[in-house]
N, C-alpha and C positions, 0 to 999 in steps of 0.2 A: 155406826154405832149409835146407842142409846142416846137421846138428847131430849131432855126436859127444859123448857124456857118459859119461866114465869114472868108476868108482868101485871101491872095494874095498879101496884100498891101507890102511896104517897101518904101525905099529911092531911088529916082530917079532923075536924072538930068532934067532940063527943056527942052522939046522936046522929052522925052524918052516916054515909054509905060509900060503899068503894065494890067495884066488881073485879076480882081477879081473874086472870087467864092463864092456862098452861098450855102450850103447844109442844105435843111429844112426837118424836120421830125414832126411827130405827128399830121399832119393834112393832107387834100386831095389836096396836092400841085397843081394838074392841074385845080382845080375849081377857083383858085383866079388869080387876077391880082397882078404881083410882081413888087416890085420897089427897087432901090438903093437910100439910101438917104446918106446925109453927114453931119457932124457937124464940125465946125471949133471953135476953143477956143472963147468963149465969143460971138458966133452966135448961133442963132436959127438952129435946124436940117431942113434941106432943102431936097425936093425930086429932084433927078437929073435925072431919068430916069424910065420909067415903061414899062412893056410889058404885053400884055392881053393874054387872053386864048379863045378858043384853038387856034385862028388864028395867035397869037402873035403879035397883033399890038402894035408898038412901041410910046413912046412920049418922048420928052427931054425938060430939061430946056434949054434957050436960051445960058446959060453960057457953055453948054458943046455940043450943037448940033454940028453936023460934025465932033466931036473929039471923042466923047464915042458911043459905041454900046452895048446896052442889048440885051442878047438872054437867052434861057431857054432851058432845056432838060428834059421834064416831066418824062422820063422813070429813070431819076437819081435824080429827086426832087432837080435840081440844077438850080439856075439862075446865070448869068455870067455878068461881066461888062469889057469889052475891052476898054482901057483908052489909047488914043495916042495923040500926042502933048501935052503932060502934060505942065501946068504953074504952077508957085509957088501958085496962087491963088486957085488951086485945093487941095492944103495940108488939109487935114481933116480926120476925122475918118469915115469910110464908114460902113453903115449898110445895111442890107436888111430887108424888111418886106412887107406885103401885101399892097395894095393901094385901097382904102383909108384907112386911120387908121391903127391900127396894132392889130396883133395876138400875143397872149402871151406877153411876154416882150421883150425889145430889146437885141440883141445879144452883145457880146463883141466888136462887130465891128473889122475893120483892119484899121491900122493907114496907111496913104498914104502921104509921105512928098515928096514934090518936091523942090530940092533945088540944087544949084551947089556949 
């Protein structure tokens, strides 16, 4: 069955960096546009970055443009999110899934907390 396992979150100071990973299985990863979403407490889940196939064209939410970079390794069925210049407002649980919509169910996500 479809599995999406996010990792790499943690506590980081403002201005710091983190690299998130999402390992996918149970579907043909290379056939799908993949995205990173985030959801903060009391807020709706939002798409922050997506990466196409096979050319890997990328799109970003305005709030993260220039700071976050999404990439994928189709050989490893993994999508990454490099997050630089982190701000307190980036604090959220981060999830990966296909774009648009979802495949299977949401994974457990990985918590990113940006605080001094």
